[in-house]
PLY file of the C-alpha trace (Angstrom):
ply
format ascii 1.0
element vertex 101
property float x
property float y
property float z
element edge 100
property int vertex1
property int vertex2
end_header
-2.25 -15.10 -5.14
-3.40 -13.37 -2.47
-0.70 -11.68 -0.89
3.00 -10.73 -1.50
5.90 -9.04 0.22
8.40 -7.71 -2.00
12.17 -7.57 -0.52
14.08 -4.46 0.82
16.43 -3.44 -1.83
13.76 -3.68 -4.76
13.86 -0.20 -6.47
10.97 -0.85 -9.43
7.65 -2.73 -10.19
7.22 -3.02 -13.69
4.52 -2.94 -16.26
2.27 -5.23 -15.15
4.04 -7.20 -13.00
0.86 -7.74 -11.15
-1.76 -7.24 -13.77
-5.31 -9.58 -13.44
-3.93 -11.23 -10.19
-7.70 -10.45 -9.03
-7.23 -12.13 -5.93
-4.42 -10.24 -4.56
-5.22 -8.48 -1.33
-2.47 -7.57 0.60
1.33 -6.27 -1.23
4.16 -5.03 1.50
6.20 -2.80 -0.36
9.71 -1.47 0.73
10.46 2.04 0.87
13.46 1.35 -1.44
10.79 1.11 -4.41
11.18 4.65 -6.37
9.10 3.37 -9.56
5.91 1.67 -10.08
4.76 1.47 -13.62
1.23 2.45 -14.47
-0.61 -0.99 -15.26
1.79 -2.67 -12.31
-1.75 -3.48 -10.28
-4.13 -3.27 -12.78
-7.73 -5.05 -12.16
-6.77 -5.82 -8.70
-9.46 -4.24 -7.57
-9.22 -5.60 -3.21
-5.47 -4.53 -3.62
-4.25 -2.60 -0.28
-0.72 -1.19 -0.71
1.25 -1.39 3.00
4.10 0.69 2.80
6.20 3.01 4.43
4.55 6.20 4.92
6.22 9.04 2.63
7.36 6.46 0.10
6.84 6.12 -3.66
4.39 3.31 -3.37
2.21 5.26 -0.82
2.39 8.11 -3.30
1.11 6.07 -6.24
-1.80 3.94 -4.59
-3.17 7.61 -3.12
-2.60 8.87 -7.07
-4.17 5.57 -8.35
-7.19 5.48 -5.99
-6.06 2.37 -4.29
-6.60 1.39 -0.71
-3.11 1.79 1.31
-1.86 1.52 4.61
0.99 3.46 5.45
3.59 3.32 8.27
4.73 7.11 10.14
3.15 9.24 12.25
-0.16 9.10 12.88
-2.50 11.86 11.12
-5.60 12.75 13.41
-8.89 14.33 12.21
-11.84 14.37 14.73
-14.16 13.24 12.25
-12.47 10.38 10.99
-12.92 7.03 12.05
-10.05 5.64 13.92
-9.32 1.97 13.90
-6.03 0.00 14.40
-4.55 -3.22 12.06
-1.41 -4.94 12.75
-0.07 -6.18 9.66
3.46 -7.92 9.67
4.26 -7.10 13.09
3.49 -3.68 12.42
0.53 -1.22 13.90
-1.17 0.49 11.29
-4.12 3.27 11.63
-7.06 3.73 9.82
-8.48 7.07 9.50
-11.39 7.09 7.10
-10.49 7.11 3.34
-6.44 6.28 4.23
-4.75 4.45 6.30
-1.60 5.88 8.41
0.46 4.12 10.97
0 1
1 2
2 3
3 4
4 5
5 6
6 7
7 8
8 9
9 10
10 11
11 12
12 13
13 14
14 15
15 16
16 17
17 18
18 19
19 20
20 21
21 22
22 23
23 24
24 25
25 26
26 27
27 28
28 29
29 30
30 31
31 32
32 33
33 34
34 35
35 36
36 37
37 38
38 39
39 40
40 41
41 42
42 43
43 44
44 45
45 46
46 47
47 48
48 49
49 50
50 51
51 52
52 53
53 54
54 55
55 56
56 57
57 58
58 59
59 60
60 61
61 62
62 63
63 64
64 65
65 66
66 67
67 68
68 69
69 70
70 71
71 72
72 73
73 74
74 75
75 76
76 77
77 78
78 79
79 80
80 81
81 82
82 83
83 84
84 85
85 86
86 87
87 88
88 89
89 90
90 91
91 92
92 93
93 94
94 95
95 96
96 97
97 98
98 99
99 100
């Protein structure tokens, strides 16, 4: 599996749900997800999480040092390099170490 889009209304991602999916590069997580178990993405070294800004998924990604792209307001930083990324018909903005829409 290289990418996945979880359905709206989903609320939890279970323990080891995507563990050892070494090729998983992109996952879209809806804002309805309010729980992600600690080892849900274990050994997914190339993973980028795409989720709404201020969502549980973005907080989880940040805490667990997983690359992420957040929908929402762009936060500017004059020292950041900014690049736009289009994914699933949404525009996201890369601002250096993290990503925001």
